[in-house]
N, C-alpha and C positions, 0 to 999 in steps of 0.2 A: 524353493523361493516363490512367494505369491506374486501376482501380477503387479500389485501396487508397489511392493518392495522393489521389483525389477524396474518399474517405471521411475521411481524416485532415484534409484541408483544411476539410471541413465541420465536423468536431469542433473544430478550432482556431478556426474562425469563431464557433462557438457559445460557446466559452470566452471569446473576446474580447468578444462581445456581452453575455454574462452579467457579465463584469468591468466593462464600461462602464456597464451598468445599475446595478451595485452600487457604482459609483465606486471601483473597485479597479484597481490596476496589473495588467495581464495577465501580467506576469512573476512575479507572486506565486502563480500557480496552475500546477502541473506536471501534465502529461498522462502517466498511466501506462497503457500499452497492455496490457490483460488478454488474454493469448494462450492460455489454457488450452484444450485440445482442438484447437487449430489447428496445422497441420503446420509443420515448420521452414521450408519453402519460403515460407509466408505471412509468417513472422517476418522472413525475409531480405528479402522484397519490401517489408515495412513499414519495415525498417531503412533501405532505400534512399530512403525518403521523408523521412528525417531523424529518425525516432523512435529513441530510444536506451534508454529505460526500459521493461522488459517485466515483467509480473506473471504468475506461475504459481501454481496451487493444488495441483497433484499432484506430489509430489517426484520419482518415477521419470520421469515425462513431462518434467519440467524438466531432469533430469540428462541425459536422452537429447538434448534440444535443445541443451544447453550443449556436448555433445560434437560435434554436427553443425554448430554455429554458432560453434565456437571461434575462427574467424578474424575474428569481428566483435566490436567493443568495446561489448558490451551490458551495461547495468546491470540485473542480475537482482534482482527483488523476489519474495519468497515471501509470498503473501497468503492462504494456506489456514490451517486449524487446525494448530497445532504439537503433534505428539505427542512424548512423551519419547524414544522410540526412534528418532526421525528427526533429532534436534538436531545430530548430528555432521556430517551432510552439509549441513545448513542453515548451520552455523557456518563450514564450510570453503568453500562454493561461492557463497553469495549476498552481495549488497551490502546488502540490506534484508530484514528479517523483520517483517511487519505483524501477525501473529496471536498475539503474546505476551500471555497473560492470567494467568500465575502466576509467582511468584518462582522456583520450582524450574526452570522452563523458561529463564528469563533466566540463572540461575546456570549451567546446563548449556551454554548458548550461549557465555557468557563463558569458561568453562573450556575449551571445545573450539575456540574461535577461536585461530588461530595468532598468536603475539606479533608476527610480522613482517608480518601483514596489517593493513590499515587497520581501525579499529574497525568492528564490525558495527552498522549503523543499525537501531534498534528502534522500533516503534510498539506501544503497548499497545492491545489490542483491548478495547473496552468495550461491554457489552450495554446501550446507552444507553436503550432503551425496554422493557426487561424482557421480551424475547421468549423463550418457552420453547424455541424451536427454534434459537436463536442461541448461539454460543459467546461468550466474553468475560467479563471481570471485571465486578463491579457498580460503579456510579459511586462509591459510598461507600468502595470499596477502593482507588481510584486514587491518592489522595494518599500513602498508605503505600507502595504499590508504587513510585511515582515516587521517593520518598525512598530506598528500598532499592536499586532497580535502577540508579539514576543513579550509584551509588557503585561499581558493578562494573567491573573492568577489561575492556578489549577490546570494550566495548559503547559505543554512543553513543545514548542514549535521546532520540529526536527528537520524539515526540508521541503522538497518539491516532489510532486507526482505529475507525470505527463503520460498521455496516450496518443502518440503521434499517428498520423495516417500511415497505412502500410507502405513499405518500401521507401521510407523517407529517413535514412540514417542521419541526414544533416540536422533533423529536429533533435536527435539525441545530443549532438554536439552543442546545439544552441541551448538546450536545457542545462547542460553541464556548465557552459559559460555563464548563464544566468544564475545558476546555483552559486558559483564562485563570486560573481559580481555583487550579489545582494547580501552576502554574509556580513559585511560591515554594518548593515542596518539592523542586525539582530541585537537585542538587549543582552542576550546570553549566547554569544557566538560559539561557545563550547558545545551547545546543544545542536548546532546546525550541522548534521552529519549524515542526512539521508536523502538520496536521490532515487526515488521509486519509479523505475521505468524498465521496460522490457517484459515481453510475454513469451509464450511458447515459440512463436514464429520468428522473433527478432531479438532474443536475449543475447545472442553473440554480439550484435551490433551495439546493443545498449551497454553491455559490460565493457566493450572496447572504448565507449565514450565516457564511461565513469559511473555507471549505475551501481548503487550499493544495495539495491533490493529489487529482485525480479519477481514478478507476479505471474505464476505459472499454474494454469488449470488443465487444459486439454492434454498436455504432455504427461501430466501426473495421473489424471482420473479418466482420460478418454473424453469422447464427445459429450457435450451437455444435453440433457433431456429437458427442454423447456416446457414440456407438457406437465411436468411435476413441479413447476415453479410455484412457490407459496405466494 
C-alpha cells in the first residue's frame, strides 16, 4: 500500500469514527482533498486511491494542474479568496467555489458561467468568529445574501463555508445554527445542503457540530511546500 493510500484510509477512518460518535451517517460527510502547493503527480496518485474532489487556493496553480490532469474526472473546488478579476476562470473551470462573500462576486460568476454548463456550486464564506485576518461576510449579512444569490441564474447556492480560529469549537456550532436559520431565505431550499467546515486538526469537532464537507490537506498529503507555490 502506498503512503497516500494509507493516509487517505486513515482520514476516511477518522471521518467514520467521528460520524459514529456523533450518531451520523458517514455518507453525510464528504472528503475534499486540499491539494494546494502539491504537484500534479501527487494528485494523480491520490486520484488512484478513489479520491475525486480536490480543493485549490491559487488560481494559476489550479489551472496548470487542470491542464496536466485533464484525462482525469476530477471535481475541482476553489477554496481561496475570490478576487473580482479572477471570476471568469473560476466560472468557466471549476465545479465549486467556496469563497464567495459579496453579491458582486456571485453576480460576476453567474454572468460568466456558460449557459451550457452545469450550474456552478457556491458556498458563502462567513467570518463566523469575527477574526480580523479572515475573509468572509458577517453572520448578520448572510440571510440577505442567500436571498439575493439564490435567485441568480447559472449558480446553485449550496451552503456555508467557515474557517474558525483554532480551538474554537463553539464557532462550528454557531455556523450550524446559522446554516439552519437562513435556509428559509433560499429561493431553492432543496439545494441548501452543504456546511463546509473542518480541516486536518479539527475535523472531529466540525463533524460533531454538523459539517457535511471537511477540507483536508496535511493529513492526506503531508506538510505543504510553499516554496513551490505558483
